[in-house]
mmCIF file of the N, C-alpha and C atoms, coordinates in Angstrom:
data_MODEL
# 
_entry.id   MODEL 
# 
loop_
_atom_site.group_PDB 
_atom_site.id 
_atom_site.type_symbol 
_atom_site.label_atom_id 
_atom_site.label_alt_id 
_atom_site.label_comp_id 
_atom_site.label_asym_id 
_atom_site.label_entity_id 
_atom_site.label_seq_id 
_atom_site.pdbx_PDB_ins_code 
_atom_site.Cartn_x 
_atom_site.Cartn_y 
_atom_site.Cartn_z 
_atom_site.occupancy 
_atom_site.B_iso_or_equiv 
_atom_site.pdbx_formal_charge 
_atom_site.auth_seq_id 
_atom_site.auth_comp_id 
_atom_site.auth_asym_id 
_atom_site.auth_atom_id 
_atom_site.pdbx_PDB_model_num 
ATOM 1   N N  . MET A 1 1  ? 1.247   2.190   -1.876  1.00 0.00 ? 1  MET A N  1 
ATOM 2   C CA . MET A 1 1  ? 1.666   0.834   -1.591  1.00 0.00 ? 1  MET A CA 1 
ATOM 3   C C  . MET A 1 1  ? 1.333   -0.086  -2.753  1.00 0.00 ? 1  MET A C  1 
ATOM 4   N N  . CYS A 1 2  ? 0.194   0.139   -3.417  1.00 0.00 ? 2  CYS A N  1 
ATOM 5   C CA . CYS A 1 2  ? -0.165  -0.747  -4.526  1.00 0.00 ? 2  CYS A CA 1 
ATOM 6   C C  . CYS A 1 2  ? 0.847   -0.621  -5.668  1.00 0.00 ? 2  CYS A C  1 
ATOM 7   N N  . HIS A 1 3  ? 1.428   0.555   -5.878  1.00 0.00 ? 3  HIS A N  1 
ATOM 8   C CA . HIS A 1 3  ? 2.477   0.705   -6.889  1.00 0.00 ? 3  HIS A CA 1 
ATOM 9   C C  . HIS A 1 3  ? 3.719   -0.090  -6.488  1.00 0.00 ? 3  HIS A C  1 
ATOM 10  N N  . ALA A 1 4  ? 4.081   -0.048  -5.216  1.00 0.00 ? 4  ALA A N  1 
ATOM 11  C CA . ALA A 1 4  ? 5.241   -0.799  -4.733  1.00 0.00 ? 4  ALA A CA 1 
ATOM 12  C C  . ALA A 1 4  ? 5.013   -2.301  -4.889  1.00 0.00 ? 4  ALA A C  1 
ATOM 13  N N  . LEU A 1 5  ? 3.800   -2.762  -4.615  1.00 0.00 ? 5  LEU A N  1 
ATOM 14  C CA . LEU A 1 5  ? 3.487   -4.191  -4.787  1.00 0.00 ? 5  LEU A CA 1 
ATOM 15  C C  . LEU A 1 5  ? 3.613   -4.596  -6.252  1.00 0.00 ? 5  LEU A C  1 
ATOM 16  N N  . ALA A 1 6  ? 3.194   -3.713  -7.146  1.00 0.00 ? 6  ALA A N  1 
ATOM 17  C CA . ALA A 1 6  ? 3.306   -4.017  -8.577  1.00 0.00 ? 6  ALA A CA 1 
ATOM 18  C C  . ALA A 1 6  ? 4.769   -4.086  -9.000  1.00 0.00 ? 6  ALA A C  1 
ATOM 19  N N  . ARG A 1 7  ? 5.573   -3.126  -8.557  1.00 0.00 ? 7  ARG A N  1 
ATOM 20  C CA . ARG A 1 7  ? 6.985   -3.095  -8.932  1.00 0.00 ? 7  ARG A CA 1 
ATOM 21  C C  . ARG A 1 7  ? 7.789   -4.214  -8.270  1.00 0.00 ? 7  ARG A C  1 
ATOM 22  N N  . ARG A 1 8  ? 7.623   -4.366  -6.963  1.00 0.00 ? 8  ARG A N  1 
ATOM 23  C CA . ARG A 1 8  ? 8.464   -5.298  -6.206  1.00 0.00 ? 8  ARG A CA 1 
ATOM 24  C C  . ARG A 1 8  ? 8.039   -6.749  -6.357  1.00 0.00 ? 8  ARG A C  1 
ATOM 25  N N  . GLU A 1 9  ? 6.731   -6.987  -6.404  1.00 0.00 ? 9  GLU A N  1 
ATOM 26  C CA . GLU A 1 9  ? 6.210   -8.356  -6.366  1.00 0.00 ? 9  GLU A CA 1 
ATOM 27  C C  . GLU A 1 9  ? 5.509   -8.794  -7.639  1.00 0.00 ? 9  GLU A C  1 
ATOM 28  N N  . GLY A 1 10 ? 5.279   -7.864  -8.566  1.00 0.00 ? 10 GLY A N  1 
ATOM 29  C CA . GLY A 1 10 ? 4.565   -8.206  -9.788  1.00 0.00 ? 10 GLY A CA 1 
ATOM 30  C C  . GLY A 1 10 ? 3.080   -8.436  -9.562  1.00 0.00 ? 10 GLY A C  1 
ATOM 31  N N  . LEU A 1 11 ? 2.530   -7.840  -8.506  1.00 0.00 ? 11 LEU A N  1 
ATOM 32  C CA . LEU A 1 11 ? 1.117   -8.011  -8.169  1.00 0.00 ? 11 LEU A CA 1 
ATOM 33  C C  . LEU A 1 11 ? 0.355   -6.728  -8.503  1.00 0.00 ? 11 LEU A C  1 
ATOM 34  N N  . LEU A 1 12 ? -0.581  -6.816  -9.432  1.00 0.00 ? 12 LEU A N  1 
ATOM 35  C CA . LEU A 1 12 ? -1.400  -5.662  -9.799  1.00 0.00 ? 12 LEU A CA 1 
ATOM 36  C C  . LEU A 1 12 ? -2.674  -5.714  -8.956  1.00 0.00 ? 12 LEU A C  1 
ATOM 37  N N  . LEU A 1 13 ? -2.660  -4.956  -7.867  1.00 0.00 ? 13 LEU A N  1 
ATOM 38  C CA . LEU A 1 13 ? -3.762  -4.962  -6.905  1.00 0.00 ? 13 LEU A CA 1 
ATOM 39  C C  . LEU A 1 13 ? -4.285  -3.553  -6.724  1.00 0.00 ? 13 LEU A C  1 
ATOM 40  N N  . GLY A 1 14 ? -5.461  -3.431  -6.146  1.00 0.00 ? 14 GLY A N  1 
ATOM 41  C CA . GLY A 1 14 ? -6.116  -2.142  -6.032  1.00 0.00 ? 14 GLY A CA 1 
ATOM 42  C C  . GLY A 1 14 ? -5.711  -1.320  -4.823  1.00 0.00 ? 14 GLY A C  1 
ATOM 43  N N  . ALA A 1 15 ? -6.314  -0.148  -4.737  1.00 0.00 ? 15 ALA A N  1 
ATOM 44  C CA . ALA A 1 15 ? -6.001  0.812   -3.679  1.00 0.00 ? 15 ALA A CA 1 
ATOM 45  C C  . ALA A 1 15 ? -6.367  0.274   -2.299  1.00 0.00 ? 15 ALA A C  1 
ATOM 46  N N  . SER A 1 16 ? -7.463  -0.445  -2.185  1.00 0.00 ? 16 SER A N  1 
ATOM 47  C CA . SER A 1 16 ? -7.844  -1.011  -0.893  1.00 0.00 ? 16 SER A CA 1 
ATOM 48  C C  . SER A 1 16 ? -6.790  -1.991  -0.402  1.00 0.00 ? 16 SER A C  1 
ATOM 49  N N  . THR A 1 17 ? -6.289  -2.796  -1.306  1.00 0.00 ? 17 THR A N  1 
ATOM 50  C CA . THR A 1 17 ? -5.233  -3.727  -0.941  1.00 0.00 ? 17 THR A CA 1 
ATOM 51  C C  . THR A 1 17 ? -3.971  -2.981  -0.530  1.00 0.00 ? 17 THR A C  1 
ATOM 52  N N  . GLY A 1 18 ? -3.651  -1.903  -1.227  1.00 0.00 ? 18 GLY A N  1 
ATOM 53  C CA . GLY A 1 18 ? -2.499  -1.089  -0.848  1.00 0.00 ? 18 GLY A CA 1 
ATOM 54  C C  . GLY A 1 18 ? -2.613  -0.596  0.577   1.00 0.00 ? 18 GLY A C  1 
ATOM 55  N N  . ALA A 1 19 ? -3.792  -0.147  0.960   1.00 0.00 ? 19 ALA A N  1 
ATOM 56  C CA . ALA A 1 19 ? -4.018  0.326   2.328   1.00 0.00 ? 19 ALA A CA 1 
ATOM 57  C C  . ALA A 1 19 ? -3.903  -0.819  3.328   1.00 0.00 ? 19 ALA A C  1 
ATOM 58  N N  . ILE A 1 20 ? -4.446  -1.973  2.972   1.00 0.00 ? 20 ILE A N  1 
ATOM 59  C CA . ILE A 1 20 ? -4.389  -3.131  3.861   1.00 0.00 ? 20 ILE A CA 1 
ATOM 60  C C  . ILE A 1 20 ? -2.944  -3.582  4.067   1.00 0.00 ? 20 ILE A C  1 
ATOM 61  N N  . VAL A 1 21 ? -2.175  -3.644  3.005   1.00 0.00 ? 21 VAL A N  1 
ATOM 62  C CA . VAL A 1 21 ? -0.783  -4.088  3.108   1.00 0.00 ? 21 VAL A CA 1 
ATOM 63  C C  . VAL A 1 21 ? 0.042   -3.069  3.900   1.00 0.00 ? 21 VAL A C  1 
ATOM 64  N N  . ALA A 1 22 ? -0.188  -1.787  3.682   1.00 0.00 ? 22 ALA A N  1 
ATOM 65  C CA . ALA A 1 22 ? 0.531   -0.776  4.466   1.00 0.00 ? 22 ALA A CA 1 
ATOM 66  C C  . ALA A 1 22 ? 0.235   -0.946  5.954   1.00 0.00 ? 22 ALA A C  1 
ATOM 67  N N  . GLY A 1 23 ? -1.022  -1.151  6.287   1.00 0.00 ? 23 GLY A N  1 
ATOM 68  C CA . GLY A 1 23 ? -1.393  -1.389  7.688   1.00 0.00 ? 23 GLY A CA 1 
ATOM 69  C C  . GLY A 1 23 ? -0.794  -2.669  8.230   1.00 0.00 ? 23 GLY A C  1 
ATOM 70  N N  . GLY A 1 24 ? -0.777  -3.714  7.412   1.00 0.00 ? 24 GLY A N  1 
ATOM 71  C CA . GLY A 1 24 ? -0.198  -4.982  7.828   1.00 0.00 ? 24 GLY A CA 1 
ATOM 72  C C  . GLY A 1 24 ? 1.301   -4.877  8.051   1.00 0.00 ? 24 GLY A C  1 
ATOM 73  N N  . LEU A 1 25 ? 1.993   -4.144  7.194   1.00 0.00 ? 25 LEU A N  1 
ATOM 74  C CA . LEU A 1 25 ? 3.431   -3.955  7.370   1.00 0.00 ? 25 LEU A CA 1 
ATOM 75  C C  . LEU A 1 25 ? 3.728   -3.155  8.631   1.00 0.00 ? 25 LEU A C  1 
ATOM 76  N N  . HIS A 1 26 ? 2.887   -2.165  8.904   1.00 0.00 ? 26 HIS A N  1 
ATOM 77  C CA . HIS A 1 26 ? 3.047   -1.391  10.133  1.00 0.00 ? 26 HIS A CA 1 
ATOM 78  C C  . HIS A 1 26 ? 2.859   -2.305  11.353  1.00 0.00 ? 26 HIS A C  1 
ATOM 79  N N  . LEU A 1 27 ? 1.819   -3.109  11.328  1.00 0.00 ? 27 LEU A N  1 
ATOM 80  C CA . LEU A 1 27 ? 1.560   -4.040  12.420  1.00 0.00 ? 27 LEU A CA 1 
ATOM 81  C C  . LEU A 1 27 ? 2.714   -5.032  12.582  1.00 0.00 ? 27 LEU A C  1 
ATOM 82  N N  . ALA A 1 28 ? 3.255   -5.514  11.473  1.00 0.00 ? 28 ALA A N  1 
ATOM 83  C CA . ALA A 1 28 ? 4.365   -6.471  11.522  1.00 0.00 ? 28 ALA A CA 1 
ATOM 84  C C  . ALA A 1 28 ? 5.580   -5.870  12.222  1.00 0.00 ? 28 ALA A C  1 
ATOM 85  N N  . ARG A 1 29 ? 5.835   -4.601  12.000  1.00 0.00 ? 29 ARG A N  1 
ATOM 86  C CA . ARG A 1 29 ? 6.956   -3.941  12.683  1.00 0.00 ? 29 ARG A CA 1 
ATOM 87  C C  . ARG A 1 29 ? 6.719   -3.923  14.186  1.00 0.00 ? 29 ARG A C  1 
ATOM 88  N N  . PHE A 1 30 ? 5.482   -3.722  14.570  1.00 0.00 ? 30 PHE A N  1 
ATOM 89  C CA . PHE A 1 30 ? 5.121   -3.659  15.984  1.00 0.00 ? 30 PHE A CA 1 
ATOM 90  C C  . PHE A 1 30 ? 5.188   -5.041  16.638  1.00 0.00 ? 30 PHE A C  1 
ATOM 91  N N  . LEU A 1 31 ? 4.688   -6.071  15.945  1.00 0.00 ? 31 LEU A N  1 
ATOM 92  C CA . LEU A 1 31 ? 4.594   -7.412  16.523  1.00 0.00 ? 31 LEU A CA 1 
ATOM 93  C C  . LEU A 1 31 ? 5.903   -8.179  16.491  1.00 0.00 ? 31 LEU A C  1 
ATOM 94  N N  . GLY A 1 32 ? 6.778   -7.864  15.560  1.00 0.00 ? 32 GLY A N  1 
ATOM 95  C CA . GLY A 1 32 ? 8.065   -8.527  15.503  1.00 0.00 ? 32 GLY A CA 1 
ATOM 96  C C  . GLY A 1 32 ? 8.142   -9.641  14.482  1.00 0.00 ? 32 GLY A C  1 
ATOM 97  N N  . PRO A 1 33 ? 9.339   -10.212 14.327  1.00 0.00 ? 33 PRO A N  1 
ATOM 98  C CA . PRO A 1 33 ? 9.592   -11.157 13.235  1.00 0.00 ? 33 PRO A CA 1 
ATOM 99  C C  . PRO A 1 33 ? 8.893   -12.512 13.359  1.00 0.00 ? 33 PRO A C  1 
ATOM 100 N N  . ASP A 1 34 ? 8.454   -12.899 14.539  1.00 0.00 ? 34 ASP A N  1 
ATOM 101 C CA . ASP A 1 34 ? 7.794   -14.202 14.699  1.00 0.00 ? 34 ASP A CA 1 
ATOM 102 C C  . ASP A 1 34 ? 6.278   -14.139 14.519  1.00 0.00 ? 34 ASP A C  1 
ATOM 103 N N  . ALA A 1 35 ? 5.753   -12.957 14.287  1.00 0.00 ? 35 ALA A N  1 
ATOM 104 C CA . ALA A 1 35 ? 4.302   -12.783 14.157  1.00 0.00 ? 35 ALA A CA 1 
ATOM 105 C C  . ALA A 1 35 ? 3.804   -13.319 12.815  1.00 0.00 ? 35 ALA A C  1 
ATOM 106 N N  . ARG A 1 36 ? 2.580   -13.728 12.793  1.00 0.00 ? 36 ARG A N  1 
ATOM 107 C CA . ARG A 1 36 ? 1.900   -14.144 11.564  1.00 0.00 ? 36 ARG A CA 1 
ATOM 108 C C  . ARG A 1 36 ? 0.714   -13.207 11.371  1.00 0.00 ? 36 ARG A C  1 
ATOM 109 N N  . ILE A 1 37 ? 0.602   -12.661 10.176  1.00 0.00 ? 37 ILE A N  1 
ATOM 110 C CA . ILE A 1 37 ? -0.468  -11.711 9.875   1.00 0.00 ? 37 ILE A CA 1 
ATOM 111 C C  . ILE A 1 37 ? -1.162  -12.164 8.597   1.00 0.00 ? 37 ILE A C  1 
ATOM 112 N N  . LEU A 1 38 ? -2.473  -12.217 8.628   1.00 0.00 ? 38 LEU A N  1 
ATOM 113 C CA . LEU A 1 38 ? -3.270  -12.563 7.455   1.00 0.00 ? 38 LEU A CA 1 
ATOM 114 C C  . LEU A 1 38 ? -3.892  -11.289 6.914   1.00 0.00 ? 38 LEU A C  1 
ATOM 115 N N  . MET A 1 39 ? -3.675  -11.038 5.626   1.00 0.00 ? 39 MET A N  1 
ATOM 116 C CA . MET A 1 39 ? -4.283  -9.873  4.975   1.00 0.00 ? 39 MET A CA 1 
ATOM 117 C C  . MET A 1 39 ? -5.092  -10.376 3.781   1.00 0.00 ? 39 MET A C  1 
ATOM 118 N N  . ILE A 1 40 ? -6.325  -9.946  3.693   1.00 0.00 ? 40 ILE A N  1 
ATOM 119 C CA . ILE A 1 40 ? -7.182  -10.340 2.579   1.00 0.00 ? 40 ILE A CA 1 
ATOM 120 C C  . ILE A 1 40 ? -7.211  -9.200  1.578   1.00 0.00 ? 40 ILE A C  1 
ATOM 121 N N  . ASN A 1 41 ? -6.896  -9.518  0.333   1.00 0.00 ? 41 ASN A N  1 
ATOM 122 C CA . ASN A 1 41 ? -6.830  -8.514  -0.724  1.00 0.00 ? 41 ASN A CA 1 
ATOM 123 C C  . ASN A 1 41 ? -8.145  -8.503  -1.505  1.00 0.00 ? 41 ASN A C  1 
ATOM 124 N N  . PRO A 1 42 ? -8.990  -7.483  -1.268  1.00 0.00 ? 42 PRO A N  1 
ATOM 125 C CA . PRO A 1 42 ? -10.333 -7.497  -1.819  1.00 0.00 ? 42 PRO A CA 1 
ATOM 126 C C  . PRO A 1 42 ? -10.478 -6.985  -3.246  1.00 0.00 ? 42 PRO A C  1 
ATOM 127 N N  . ASP A 1 43 ? -9.396  -6.511  -3.864  1.00 0.00 ? 43 ASP A N  1 
ATOM 128 C CA . ASP A 1 43 ? -9.581  -5.907  -5.178  1.00 0.00 ? 43 ASP A CA 1 
ATOM 129 C C  . ASP A 1 43 ? -8.418  -6.196  -6.111  1.00 0.00 ? 43 ASP A C  1 
ATOM 130 N N  . ARG A 1 44 ? -8.704  -6.025  -7.400  1.00 0.00 ? 44 ARG A N  1 
ATOM 131 C CA . ARG A 1 44 ? -7.697  -6.217  -8.441  1.00 0.00 ? 44 ARG A CA 1 
ATOM 132 C C  . ARG A 1 44 ? -7.292  -4.840  -8.967  1.00 0.00 ? 44 ARG A C  1 
ATOM 133 N N  . GLY A 1 45 ? -6.079  -4.756  -9.460  1.00 0.00 ? 45 GLY A N  1 
ATOM 134 C CA . GLY A 1 45 ? -5.573  -3.486  -9.945  1.00 0.00 ? 45 GLY A CA 1 
ATOM 135 C C  . GLY A 1 45 ? -6.068  -3.085  -11.318 1.00 0.00 ? 45 GLY A C  1 
ATOM 136 N N  . ASP A 1 46 ? -6.542  -4.049  -12.126 1.00 0.00 ? 46 ASP A N  1 
ATOM 137 C CA . ASP A 1 46 ? -6.994  -3.689  -13.470 1.00 0.00 ? 46 ASP A CA 1 
ATOM 138 C C  . ASP A 1 46 ? -8.166  -2.716  -13.442 1.00 0.00 ? 46 ASP A C  1 
ATOM 139 N N  . ARG A 1 47 ? -8.872  -2.656  -12.360 1.00 0.00 ? 47 ARG A N  1 
ATOM 140 C CA . ARG A 1 47 ? -9.993  -1.719  -12.221 1.00 0.00 ? 47 ARG A CA 1 
ATOM 141 C C  . ARG A 1 47 ? -9.516  -0.295  -11.961 1.00 0.00 ? 47 ARG A C  1 
ATOM 142 N N  . TYR A 1 48 ? -8.231  -0.138  -11.689 1.00 0.00 ? 48 TYR A N  1 
ATOM 143 C CA . TYR A 1 48 ? -7.672  1.161   -11.321 1.00 0.00 ? 48 TYR A CA 1 
ATOM 144 C C  . TYR A 1 48 ? -6.669  1.682   -12.343 1.00 0.00 ? 48 TYR A C  1 
ATOM 145 N N  . LEU A 1 49 ? -6.619  1.103   -13.524 1.00 0.00 ? 49 LEU A N  1 
ATOM 146 C CA . LEU A 1 49 ? -5.637  1.525   -14.524 1.00 0.00 ? 49 LEU A CA 1 
ATOM 147 C C  . LEU A 1 49 ? -5.830  2.979   -14.952 1.00 0.00 ? 49 LEU A C  1 
ATOM 148 N N  . GLU A 1 50 ? -7.056  3.469   -14.921 1.00 0.00 ? 50 GLU A N  1 
ATOM 149 C CA . GLU A 1 50 ? -7.326  4.851   -15.326 1.00 0.00 ? 50 GLU A CA 1 
ATOM 150 C C  . GLU A 1 50 ? -7.351  5.810   -14.146 1.00 0.00 ? 50 GLU A C  1 
ATOM 151 N N  . THR A 1 51 ? -7.088  5.307   -12.947 1.00 0.00 ? 51 THR A N  1 
ATOM 152 C CA . THR A 1 51 ? -7.068  6.180   -11.765 1.00 0.00 ? 51 THR A CA 1 
ATOM 153 C C  . THR A 1 51 ? -5.753  5.975   -11.010 1.00 0.00 ? 51 THR A C  1 
ATOM 154 N N  . VAL A 1 52 ? -5.723  5.099   -10.048 1.00 0.00 ? 52 VAL A N  1 
ATOM 155 C CA . VAL A 1 52 ? -4.573  4.921   -9.158  1.00 0.00 ? 52 VAL A CA 1 
ATOM 156 C C  . VAL A 1 52 ? -3.286  4.600   -9.917  1.00 0.00 ? 52 VAL A C  1 
ATOM 157 N N  . TYR A 1 53 ? -3.367  3.905   -11.034 1.00 0.00 ? 53 TYR A N  1 
ATOM 158 C CA . TYR A 1 53 ? -2.178  3.543   -11.798 1.00 0.00 ? 53 TYR A CA 1 
ATOM 159 C C  . TYR A 1 53 ? -1.906  4.497   -12.959 1.00 0.00 ? 53 TYR A C  1 
ATOM 160 N N  . ASP A 1 54 ? -2.611  5.590   -13.050 1.00 0.00 ? 54 ASP A N  1 
ATOM 161 C CA . ASP A 1 54 ? -2.414  6.568   -14.124 1.00 0.00 ? 54 ASP A CA 1 
ATOM 162 C C  . ASP A 1 54 ? -1.717  7.806   -13.561 1.00 0.00 ? 54 ASP A C  1 
ATOM 163 N N  . ASP A 1 55 ? -0.487  8.066   -14.024 1.00 0.00 ? 55 ASP A N  1 
ATOM 164 C CA . ASP A 1 55 ? 0.296   9.189   -13.505 1.00 0.00 ? 55 ASP A CA 1 
ATOM 165 C C  . ASP A 1 55 ? -0.408  10.530  -13.686 1.00 0.00 ? 55 ASP A C  1 
ATOM 166 N N  . ASN A 1 56 ? -1.094  10.722  -14.794 1.00 0.00 ? 56 ASN A N  1 
ATOM 167 C CA . ASN A 1 56 ? -1.809  11.984  -15.027 1.00 0.00 ? 56 ASN A CA 1 
ATOM 168 C C  . ASN A 1 56 ? -2.958  12.155  -14.037 1.00 0.00 ? 56 ASN A C  1 
ATOM 169 N N  . TRP A 1 57 ? -3.692  11.083  -13.786 1.00 0.00 ? 57 TRP A N  1 
ATOM 170 C CA . TRP A 1 57 ? -4.798  11.147  -12.829 1.00 0.00 ? 57 TRP A CA 1 
ATOM 171 C C  . TRP A 1 57 ? -4.267  11.470  -11.437 1.00 0.00 ? 57 TRP A C  1 
ATOM 172 N N  . LEU A 1 58 ? -3.187  10.799  -11.042 1.00 0.00 ? 58 LEU A N  1 
ATOM 173 C CA . LEU A 1 58 ? -2.588  11.057  -9.723  1.00 0.00 ? 58 LEU A CA 1 
ATOM 174 C C  . LEU A 1 58 ? -2.175  12.517  -9.597  1.00 0.00 ? 58 LEU A C  1 
ATOM 175 N N  . SER A 1 59 ? -1.483  13.025  -10.607 1.00 0.00 ? 59 SER A N  1 
ATOM 176 C CA . SER A 1 59 ? -1.018  14.418  -10.585 1.00 0.00 ? 59 SER A CA 1 
ATOM 177 C C  . SER A 1 59 ? -2.193  15.390  -10.532 1.00 0.00 ? 59 SER A C  1 
ATOM 178 N N  . HIS A 1 60 ? -3.197  15.144  -11.341 1.00 0.00 ? 60 HIS A N  1 
ATOM 179 C CA . HIS A 1 60 ? -4.385  16.016  -11.384 1.00 0.00 ? 60 HIS A CA 1 
ATOM 180 C C  . HIS A 1 60 ? -5.084  16.089  -10.029 1.00 0.00 ? 60 HIS A C  1 
ATOM 181 N N  . HIS A 1 61 ? -5.068  15.001  -9.275  1.00 0.00 ? 61 HIS A N  1 
ATOM 182 C CA . HIS A 1 61 ? -5.737  14.953  -7.974  1.00 0.00 ? 61 HIS A CA 1 
ATOM 183 C C  . HIS A 1 61 ? -4.796  15.235  -6.801  1.00 0.00 ? 61 HIS A C  1 
ATOM 184 N N  . GLY A 1 62 ? -3.570  15.643  -7.108  1.00 0.00 ? 62 GLY A N  1 
ATOM 185 C CA . GLY A 1 62 ? -2.642  16.062  -6.062  1.00 0.00 ? 62 GLY A CA 1 
ATOM 186 C C  . GLY A 1 62 ? -1.929  14.952  -5.321  1.00 0.00 ? 62 GLY A C  1 
ATOM 187 N N  . PHE A 1 63 ? -1.883  13.765  -5.912  1.00 0.00 ? 63 PHE A N  1 
ATOM 188 C CA . PHE A 1 63 ? -1.193  12.649  -5.280  1.00 0.00 ? 63 PHE A CA 1 
ATOM 189 C C  . PHE A 1 63 ? 0.235   12.557  -5.803  1.00 0.00 ? 63 PHE A C  1 
ATOM 190 N N  . THR A 1 64 ? 1.154   12.224  -4.915  1.00 0.00 ? 64 THR A N  1 
ATOM 191 C CA . THR A 1 64 ? 2.525   11.924  -5.316  1.00 0.00 ? 64 THR A CA 1 
ATOM 192 C C  . THR A 1 64 ? 2.873   10.546  -4.762  1.00 0.00 ? 64 THR A C  1 
ATOM 193 N N  . LEU A 1 65 ? 3.658   9.817   -5.507  1.00 0.00 ? 65 LEU A N  1 
ATOM 194 C CA . LEU A 1 65 ? 4.050   8.481   -5.069  1.00 0.00 ? 65 LEU A CA 1 
ATOM 195 C C  . LEU A 1 65 ? 5.222   8.580   -4.103  1.00 0.00 ? 65 LEU A C  1 
ATOM 196 N N  . THR A 1 66 ? 5.158   7.806   -3.057  1.00 0.00 ? 66 THR A N  1 
ATOM 197 C CA . THR A 1 66 ? 6.230   7.701   -2.084  1.00 0.00 ? 66 THR A CA 1 
ATOM 198 C C  . THR A 1 66 ? 6.918   6.362   -2.323  1.00 0.00 ? 66 THR A C  1 
ATOM 199 N N  . GLU A 1 67 ? 8.243   6.384   -2.468  1.00 0.00 ? 67 GLU A N  1 
ATOM 200 C CA . GLU A 1 67 ? 8.948   5.163   -2.828  1.00 0.00 ? 67 GLU A CA 1 
ATOM 201 C C  . GLU A 1 67 ? 10.145  4.920   -1.915  1.00 0.00 ? 67 GLU A C  1 
ATOM 202 N N  . GLY A 1 68 ? 10.646  3.696   -1.965  1.00 0.00 ? 68 GLY A N  1 
ATOM 203 C CA . GLY A 1 68 ? 11.874  3.333   -1.269  1.00 0.00 ? 68 GLY A CA 1 
ATOM 204 C C  . GLY A 1 68 ? 11.821  3.582   0.224   1.00 0.00 ? 68 GLY A C  1 
ATOM 205 N N  . GLU A 1 69 ? 12.885  4.179   0.740   1.00 0.00 ? 69 GLU A N  1 
ATOM 206 C CA . GLU A 1 69 ? 12.976  4.454   2.178   1.00 0.00 ? 69 GLU A CA 1 
ATOM 207 C C  . GLU A 1 69 ? 11.852  5.370   2.639   1.00 0.00 ? 69 GLU A C  1 
ATOM 208 N N  . HIS A 1 70 ? 11.435  6.278   1.765   1.00 0.00 ? 70 HIS A N  1 
ATOM 209 C CA . HIS A 1 70 ? 10.362  7.200   2.140   1.00 0.00 ? 70 HIS A CA 1 
ATOM 210 C C  . HIS A 1 70 ? 9.050   6.446   2.370   1.00 0.00 ? 70 HIS A C  1 
ATOM 211 N N  . LEU A 1 71 ? 8.802   5.416   1.562   1.00 0.00 ? 71 LEU A N  1 
ATOM 212 C CA . LEU A 1 71 ? 7.612   4.596   1.758   1.00 0.00 ? 71 LEU A CA 1 
ATOM 213 C C  . LEU A 1 71 ? 7.718   3.823   3.065   1.00 0.00 ? 71 LEU A C  1 
ATOM 214 N N  . ASP A 1 72 ? 8.883   3.260   3.333   1.00 0.00 ? 72 ASP A N  1 
ATOM 215 C CA . ASP A 1 72 ? 9.084   2.534   4.590   1.00 0.00 ? 72 ASP A CA 1 
ATOM 216 C C  . ASP A 1 72 ? 8.883   3.457   5.792   1.00 0.00 ? 72 ASP A C  1 
ATOM 217 N N  . ASP A 1 73 ? 9.409   4.682   5.700   1.00 0.00 ? 73 ASP A N  1 
ATOM 218 C CA . ASP A 1 73 ? 9.237   5.655   6.786   1.00 0.00 ? 73 ASP A CA 1 
ATOM 219 C C  . ASP A 1 73 ? 7.774   6.034   6.958   1.00 0.00 ? 73 ASP A C  1 
ATOM 220 N N  . ALA A 1 74 ? 7.051   6.202   5.839   1.00 0.00 ? 74 ALA A N  1 
ATOM 221 C CA . ALA A 1 74 ? 5.630   6.557   5.913   1.00 0.00 ? 74 ALA A CA 1 
ATOM 222 C C  . ALA A 1 74 ? 4.826   5.442   6.576   1.00 0.00 ? 74 ALA A C  1 
ATOM 223 N N  . ILE A 1 75 ? 5.137   4.195   6.234   1.00 0.00 ? 75 ILE A N  1 
ATOM 224 C CA . ILE A 1 75 ? 4.448   3.064   6.852   1.00 0.00 ? 75 ILE A CA 1 
ATOM 225 C C  . ILE A 1 75 ? 4.767   2.998   8.341   1.00 0.00 ? 75 ILE A C  1 
ATOM 226 N N  . ALA A 1 76 ? 6.023   3.230   8.695   1.00 0.00 ? 76 ALA A N  1 
ATOM 227 C CA . ALA A 1 76 ? 6.420   3.192   10.109  1.00 0.00 ? 76 ALA A CA 1 
ATOM 228 C C  . ALA A 1 76 ? 5.726   4.275   10.925  1.00 0.00 ? 76 ALA A C  1 
ATOM 229 N N  . SER A 1 77 ? 5.384   5.391   10.279  1.00 0.00 ? 77 SER A N  1 
ATOM 230 C CA . SER A 1 77 ? 4.768   6.507   11.012  1.00 0.00 ? 77 SER A CA 1 
ATOM 231 C C  . SER A 1 77 ? 3.245   6.456   11.056  1.00 0.00 ? 77 SER A C  1 
ATOM 232 N N  . LEU A 1 78 ? 2.652   5.412   10.513  1.00 0.00 ? 78 LEU A N  1 
ATOM 233 C CA . LEU A 1 78 ? 1.186   5.288   10.551  1.00 0.00 ? 78 LEU A CA 1 
ATOM 234 C C  . LEU A 1 78 ? 0.707   5.234   11.998  1.00 0.00 ? 78 LEU A C  1 
ATOM 235 N N  . THR A 1 79 ? -0.488  5.756   12.214  1.00 0.00 ? 79 THR A N  1 
ATOM 236 C CA . THR A 1 79 ? -1.099  5.719   13.533  1.00 0.00 ? 79 THR A CA 1 
ATOM 237 C C  . THR A 1 79 ? -2.333  4.812   13.462  1.00 0.00 ? 79 THR A C  1 
ATOM 238 N N  . PRO A 1 80 ? -2.352  3.734   14.238  1.00 0.00 ? 80 PRO A N  1 
ATOM 239 C CA . PRO A 1 80 ? -3.523  2.840   14.218  1.00 0.00 ? 80 PRO A CA 1 
ATOM 240 C C  . PRO A 1 80 ? -4.796  3.546   14.690  1.00 0.00 ? 80 PRO A C  1 
ATOM 241 N N  . VAL A 1 81 ? -5.909  3.130   14.138  1.00 0.00 ? 81 VAL A N  1 
ATOM 242 C CA . VAL A 1 81 ? -7.221  3.616   14.558  1.00 0.00 ? 81 VAL A CA 1 
ATOM 243 C C  . VAL A 1 81 ? -7.932  2.428   15.188  1.00 0.00 ? 81 VAL A C  1 
ATOM 244 N N  . TYR A 1 82 ? -8.257  2.528   16.441  1.00 0.00 ? 82 TYR A N  1 
ATOM 245 C CA . TYR A 1 82 ? -8.907  1.427   17.154  1.00 0.00 ? 82 TYR A CA 1 
ATOM 246 C C  . TYR A 1 82 ? -10.404 1.674   17.233  1.00 0.00 ? 82 TYR A C  1 
ATOM 247 N N  . PHE A 1 83 ? -11.177 0.627   17.033  1.00 0.00 ? 83 PHE A N  1 
ATOM 248 C CA . PHE A 1 83 ? -12.630 0.728   17.101  1.00 0.00 ? 83 PHE A CA 1 
ATOM 249 C C  . PHE A 1 83 ? -13.139 0.185   18.408  1.00 0.00 ? 83 PHE A C  1 
# 
């Protein structure tokens, strides 16, 4: 999600923010178009240039990027964890 935010919105944010936004988008689908959701972005992406934003690092650790419709489908299929 953090890669999509960088490409689509020009926001270089970290992995934690990517997870938060993915969860928020999932919640938004559930709550509907009139809902208001506040998401706090706790990290910057410049700290992840050698990890999350590095294609070689991602490949070495077995990560593949999900984009476009596949990203939307992945977000839609998330399962909430309730505490």
